[in-house]
N, C-alpha and C positions, 0 to 999 in steps of 0.2 A: 502493497499501500504506500511505503514511503517513498520507493522508488518510481513510483507512476507518478506520484505529487513532483517529486522533485524534475522528473522529466518532461514534466507537463510544464512545469515553470522556466526551466531551461530552456524548451522550443519556443515557449512565447517569448522570451529575453531577445532570444537568437533573432527570431524572425522580427518581432517590432523595432531592431536596431539593423535588419537590413533592410526593411523599409524605409526607413530613414535616408539611406541613400539615392542618389539621383536615379537609380538604374535598379531601384528595388522590388517593383512589383513584377519585373521581370524575372529578377533573381530568383524568386518565390516560384513564382511559377514553373522555374525551369527546374527547381531542386523537387520541385511536387513531380513534376514530370520521370526527373530519374530516380525517385524513390517508387513511383507506380513502377517506372521499368524494371529495377531490381527488384521489388519484388513480385511482380506478375513473370520474372524469370524471361524477357524479353528484350534480348538485345536492340531490334528497331528502335524502340523505344528510349530503353536508357544510354545506344552509344551518342545518337546525335543530340540529347538535349545537353549529356554531359560535358561534349564538346562545346555548343553554343554557353552553356552556364562559363567553363572556360575561358572561353573568348571576352563574355561578357567583362568576367571580371579582370582581365588585362586591362579593359578600355577606362574600367574606373579608376 
């Protein structure tokens, strides 16, 4: 129970910090796509999202 609450707080804090950056909404959307692709074991979904996320972060 404590682990779930701590994880929830950490994710909330990280997402709120990312959203404050100029490219925040796109970053969060790409991270969600990467997470969904990994969870679904779908390389065609996870790989392009990860590459776009890295390119986006190098521009920030």
